[in-house]
C-alpha positions in Angstrom: 0.0 0.0 0.0 2.9 2.4 0.9 4.5 1.7 -2.5 1.2 2.4 -4.3 0.7 5.7 -2.4 4.3 6.8 -3.2 3.8 6.0 -6.9 0.5 7.9 -7.1 2.1 10.9 -5.3 5.0 10.8 -7.8 2.6 10.7 -10.7 0.7 13.6 -9.3 3.8 15.7 -8.8 4.9 14.9 -12.3 1.6 16.0 -13.7 1.8 19.2 -11.7 5.3 19.9 -13.0 4.1 19.5 -16.6 1.6 22.4 -16.2 3.2 25.6 -17.6 1.4 28.8 -18.4 2.8 31.0 -21.1 -0.4 33.1 -21.5 -1.9 35.4 -19.0 -5.5 34.5 -20.0 -4.8 30.8 -19.5 -3.2 31.3 -16.1 -6.0 33.6 -14.9 -8.7 31.0 -15.9 -6.8 28.4 -14.0 -6.4 30.6 -11.0 -10.2 31.5 -10.9 -11.0 27.8 -11.2 -8.8 27.0 -8.2 -10.5 29.8 -6.2 -14.0 28.7 -7.1 -13.3 25.1 -6.0 -11.4 25.9 -2.8 -8.1 24.7 -4.1 -6.7 28.3 -3.7 -7.5 30.1 -0.4 -7.0 33.6 0.8 -4.0 34.7 2.7 -5.8 34.0 6.0 -6.9 30.5 4.8 -10.5 31.2 3.8 -12.4 30.3 0.7 -12.8 33.2 -1.8 -16.2 34.8 -1.7 -18.5 34.7 -4.7 -18.2 38.5 -5.1 -14.4 38.3 -5.3 -14.6 35.5 -7.9 -17.0 37.6 -9.9 -14.5 40.5 -9.8 -11.8 38.2 -11.1 -14.1 37.0 -13.9 -14.9 40.6 -14.7 -11.2 41.4 -15.0 -10.7 38.4 -17.3 -13.5 39.4 -19.7 -12.1 42.9 -20.1 -8.6 41.6 -20.4 -9.6 39.2 -23.2 -11.4 42.0 -25.0 -8.4 44.3 -24.6 -5.8 41.8 -26.0 -8.1 41.0 -28.9 -8.6 44.6 -29.8 -4.9 45.8 -29.6 -2.9 42.6 -30.2 -5.1 40.1 -31.9 -3.7 37.2 -29.9 -3.2 36.0 -26.4 -0.7 38.0 -24.4 2.2 36.2 -22.8 3.8 36.9 -19.4 6.9 38.2 -21.2 4.8 41.1 -22.6 3.6 42.2 -19.1 5.1 45.5 -18.2 4.0 48.9 -16.7 3.3 50.5 -20.2 0.9 47.7 -21.0 -0.8 48.2 -17.6 -1.3 51.9 -18.5 -2.7 50.9 -21.9 -5.1 48.5 -20.2 -6.3 51.2 -17.8 -6.8 53.7 -20.7 -8.8 51.0 -22.5 -11.0 50.5 -19.5 -11.7 54.2 -19.4 -13.0 54.1 -23.0 -15.6 51.6 -21.7 -17.2 54.4 -19.7 -16.6 52.5 -16.4 -16.7 54.3 -13.1 -13.3 55.0 -11.5 -14.0 52.5 -8.7 -14.8 49.8 -11.3 -11.6 50.5 -13.2 -9.7 50.3 -9.9 -11.3 47.0 -9.0 -10.3 45.5 -12.4 -6.8 46.8 -12.3 -6.4 45.5 -8.7 -7.3 42.0 -10.0 -4.9 42.3 -12.9 -2.2 43.2 -10.3 -3.2 40.2 -8.2 -3.0 37.8 -11.1 0.5 39.1 -12.0 1.5 38.7 -8.3 0.4 35.1 -8.3 2.1 34.3 -11.6 5.3 35.9 -10.2 5.2 33.6 -7.2 4.9 30.6 -9.4 7.7 32.0 -11.6 5.7 32.4 -14.8 6.1 36.2 -14.8 9.1 38.4 -14.2 7.0 41.3 -13.1 4.7 41.1 -10.0 2.6 44.2 -11.0 4.4 46.5 -8.6 3.8 50.1 -9.4 0.2 49.6 -10.6 -1.9 52.1 -8.8 -5.6 51.4 -8.1 -7.0 54.7 -6.7 -10.6 54.8 -5.6 -13.0 57.6 -4.9 -15.7 58.3 -2.3 -18.8 58.5 -4.5 -22.1 60.0 -3.6 -24.0 57.6 -1.4 -27.0 57.9 0.9 -28.3 56.8 4.3 -31.9 56.9 5.5 -33.3 58.7 8.5 -35.5 57.0 11.1 -38.5 59.0 9.8 -37.9 57.7 6.3 -37.8 54.1 7.5 -41.1 54.8 9.3 -42.7 56.0 6.1 -41.6 52.8 4.4 -43.3 50.7 7.1 -46.5 52.7 6.6 -46.9 51.8 3.0 -49.6 49.2 2.0 -47.6 46.2 0.8 -48.1 42.6 0.0 -47.1 40.1 2.6 -44.0 39.1 0.6 -42.8 42.7 0.4 -43.5 43.3 4.1 -41.3 40.2 4.8 -38.4 41.7 2.8 -38.9 45.2 4.3 -38.7 43.6 7.8 -35.4 42.0 6.9 -34.1 45.3 5.7 -35.1 47.0 9.0 -33.3 44.2 10.9 -30.2 45.0 8.7 -30.6 48.7 9.3 -30.7 48.4 13.1 -27.9 45.8 13.3 -25.5 47.0 10.6 -24.9 43.4 9.3 -23.5 43.0 5.8 -26.0 41.4 3.4 -24.4 37.9 3.4 -24.0 38.0 7.2 -27.7 39.1 7.5 -28.7 36.1 5.4 -26.7 33.7 7.5 -28.3 35.2 10.6 -31.8 35.0 9.2 -31.5 31.3 8.3 -30.9 30.4 12.0 -31.5 33.5 14.2 -31.5 31.5 17.5 -28.1 30.1 16.8 -26.6 33.6 16.9 -28.6 35.3 19.7 -27.1 35.3 23.1 -27.9 37.0 26.4 -25.8 39.1 28.8 -27.3 40.3 32.1 -30.8 40.0 30.7 -30.0 41.8 27.4 -30.1 40.0 24.0 -27.4 40.5 21.4 -26.3 39.0 18.1 -22.9 37.2 18.1 -21.9 36.2 14.5 -18.8 35.9 12.4 -18.7 38.7 9.8 -19.0 37.3 6.2 -16.3 39.6 4.8 -13.5 40.0 7.3 -14.1 37.0 9.6 -14.3 39.2 12.7 -16.7 38.6 15.5 -19.7 40.7 15.0 -21.5 41.6 18.3 -24.4 44.0 18.3 -27.3 44.5 20.8 -30.8 43.6 19.8 -33.2 46.6 20.2 -37.0 46.7 20.5 -37.7 47.1 16.8 -35.6 44.1 15.8 -36.9 42.0 18.7 -40.5 42.8 17.6 -39.8 41.7 14.0 -38.1 38.5 15.2 -41.0 37.4 17.4 -43.6 38.5 14.8 -42.0 36.1 12.3 -41.4 33.4 14.9 -37.7 33.7 14.1 -38.3 32.2 10.6 -37.4 34.1 7.4 -37.4 33.4 3.7 -34.4 35.2 2.0 -34.1 36.1 -1.6 -31.2 37.0 -3.9 -29.4 40.2 -3.1 -30.6 41.6 -6.4 -34.3 40.8 -5.6 -33.8 42.2 -2.1 -32.4 45.5 -3.3 -35.0 45.9 -6.1 -37.9 45.3 -3.7 -36.5 47.9 -1.2 -36.2 50.4 -4.1 -39.8 49.8 -5.0 -41.0 50.2 -1.4 -39.0 53.4 -1.0 -40.5 54.9 -4.2 -44.0 54.0 -3.0 -43.3 55.6 0.3 -42.5 58.9 -1.3 -38.7 59.0 -1.1 -38.5 60.6 -4.5 -36.6 63.8 -3.8 -33.9 64.5 -6.4 -30.3 63.6 -5.5 -27.2 64.5 -7.4 -24.9 61.6 -7.8 -21.2 62.5 -8.4 -18.5 60.1 -9.5 -15.8 59.6 -12.1 -16.8 57.8 -15.3 -14.6 57.2 -18.3 -11.9 59.3 -16.6 -14.2 62.4 -16.2 -16.2 63.6 -13.2 -19.9 63.4 -13.9 -23.0 64.5 -12.0 -26.4 63.2 -12.7 -29.8 63.6 -11.1 -31.7 60.6 -9.8 -34.4 59.8 -7.3 -33.3 59.0 -3.8 -35.2 55.7 -4.0 -33.0 54.7 -7.0 -29.9 55.1 -4.9 -31.0 52.7 -2.2 -29.2 49.3 -2.0 -28.7 46.6 0.5 -25.6 48.4 1.7 -27.6 51.6 2.4 -28.9 49.8 5.5 -25.3 49.4 6.8 -24.5 53.1 6.1 -27.8 54.1 7.8 -26.9 52.0 10.9 -23.4 53.7 11.1 -24.9 57.1 10.6 -27.6 56.6 13.3 -25.2 55.1 15.8 -22.7 57.9 15.3 -25.2 60.4 16.7 -25.3 58.5 20.0 -21.8 56.8 20.4 -18.2 57.6 19.8 -16.6 56.7 16.5 -14.5 54.0 18.1 -17.6 52.4 19.6 -19.4 52.5 16.3 -16.4 51.0 14.5 -16.5 48.2 17.0 -20.2 47.6 16.2 -19.6 47.6 12.4 -16.3 45.6 12.6 -14.4 48.4 10.8 -10.7 48.2 11.4 -10.3 51.9 11.7 -12.4 55.1 12.2 -11.2 56.2 8.8 -12.9 53.2 7.2 -16.0 54.0 9.2 -16.1 57.6 8.0 -16.9 56.4 4.5 -20.2 55.1 5.8 -21.2 58.2 7.8 -22.6 60.4 5.1 -24.0 63.2 7.2 -20.6 64.1 8.6 -20.1 67.2 6.5 -23.4 68.8 7.3 -22.8 68.0 11.0 -19.6 70.1 10.8 -21.5 73.3 9.6 -25.0 72.9 11.0 -24.2 75.3 13.9 -23.6 78.0 11.3 -27.1 77.8 9.8 -29.0 81.0 10.2 -25.9 83.0 11.3 -26.1 86.7 10.6 -23.0 86.5 8.4 -25.2 84.8 5.7 -28.0 87.3 6.1 -26.3 90.6 5.5 -28.3 93.2 3.7 -26.8 94.9 0.6 
């Protein structure tokens, strides 16, 4: 038996040794397959999330289109250099992509080169590729707006989704963590000195997520007998948009971001800007009015207050609200 195992191991190692990647496209496909099947793990030993794998696939689609348009053939690792990275970034800007989308694609390109460098297929690890992002216009909701959404006449199915959204808003859970919680709420609810709280591992960073359960969340949990039917993230977000529109959250918002290398502003309804992540931003904004930034960062599992600040969208108006109505702005001429 020992001899058989040794022989099989030898054959496996020989097979592995025969795999050699000359082309970036082929290596990227192989890498994505390994990630998708758990053969390639993150640096902290975890399986890659579906969203991360989608980002790698998005990079690969654009890369294949790029090489076909400018080179008419598969690009080899020997051709990988900073000037080509600049050309790829310029190509992405012609696709009218948002700056953050371009950044995400270039980040995955850099990651692929880094992996290929480790395996000695590529002489350049992507060092020097910059992936700047920007803080785009996002929104949070006020408690009064959430109340309006609960007052709308809805089907039972939509009420069920809205109640899930309210749970997310008053716990700050990321969407995938919320889904995990809703599948087995009682498994993650604990008690300390008579007070209930959620204790769950964050779906993104693996940190322990501990947040108190307030009256509104408690009411919804008992009303539904701790049983919830979850939908896809897309369906969830689409339904919340519909409810927000029906509740009258239709004030015009100006959304600003960089697209195709140029800053653009466009007007849209507030209801159109609501997503599953709006709930998390709303939680951070509401909590920041009652607790210190460090305390809120602990609740949301943000590593730093600077990361938290990207979620608290009312911060700028808070800085100048005491100036409102000052005589300096009301001088007669």
